[in-house]
N, C-alpha and C positions, 0 to 999 in steps of 0.2 A: 412475147407476153401474150397470154390468152385471157380474154374476158369472157363474160357469159354468152355474148353473141358476136364476138369479133376476135380476130387475130391482130396483133399490133407489133410493129417494129419500133423500138424506143431508143432514143439517143440520150446521152448524158453530156451536157454542155456546161463547162465551167466558165463563168464570166468574170474577168478580172480587170482591175484598173490600177495602173502603177504597180503591178506585181502583187496587189492585194486582192484576194477573192471577194467578189461582190455577191455572186449568186450561183446556185447550181440549178440548172433548168433541164427538164426532161420532155422534149417534144416527141410526139408520136405520129406514126403513119398507120392508120387502122384500115383493115379490110373486113367489112361485115359479111358474115357467113351466108345469110339469106340472099342479099342483093349483089354480093361480090363487088360492091362499090367502094373504092378507096376514099378515105377522108384524111385530112390533116388536123391534128390537135396541136395547136400552137402552145408554147410555154411562155408565160408572161411573168416578168419581175416588176411589180409596180413600185413606184416611189413618188414622192411629192415633186421632185425635180425632173424625173425622167422615167419612162417605161422602156423595158427591153423586151422585144418579142423575138422568139426563135421558132422557126417552122422547119420541119424536116421535108426536104424536097423529094427527088427521085434518085434511085441508084445511078451512079455515073456510068457504069458499064454492067452488062449482064453477068451475074454471078460474082460481082465485086462486093466487097464490104465497105466501099466508099460511097458516101451519099452527098448530095448537094444540100446546103443549108441556106436559109434566108434569115438574115439577122437585121432587125430594125431597131434603132434607138430613136424614140420619140420624146424630145425634151418638152417639159412643161405641159404635157397632155392632160394631166389631172386638173390643171388650172382652168381648163374649159368647163369641166363639170363643176368645179368650185364656183366659177363665175355664174353658172346657171342657178346654182343653189342660192347664192347671194341675191340674185335678181328676184327669185321666187320669194325669198324672205322679205325683200323690200316691198314687193307687191302685197304680201300679207299684212305687213305693218301699216302700209298706206290705207288698207281697207279698214283699219281700226280707227282712223282719224274721223272725228265727228263732223268735220266740215264737209265731208264727201258723202254723207248719208242722206237718203231721201227723207224729207220731213213729212210727217203726217199732217194732213189738213183737218182742222176741226170744222165740222158742219154745224150750222145754226139753223134751227127750225123756227 
């Protein structure tokens, strides 16, 4: 695959569970033309209960069409972000409580 400033090798990975297709992922290994620096573009299948990450590694042998893959399954990773959002909302709601506001002092002359 050719981009505007890079050449890429792309894999197509089908993720299945119990014989049922869950996702089609396309990780890439990109080489940028100017710097000739290779980078890995991971493919992610997000879900509320788990995330699947697939990253394309290096060719197993020179001139071979076989590549190493790194596959990670991260269960409940979205709940970390959901917990942070709930805590932020709790902080905002607590700021609206009148008991915690600074009272203005009336000056008498």
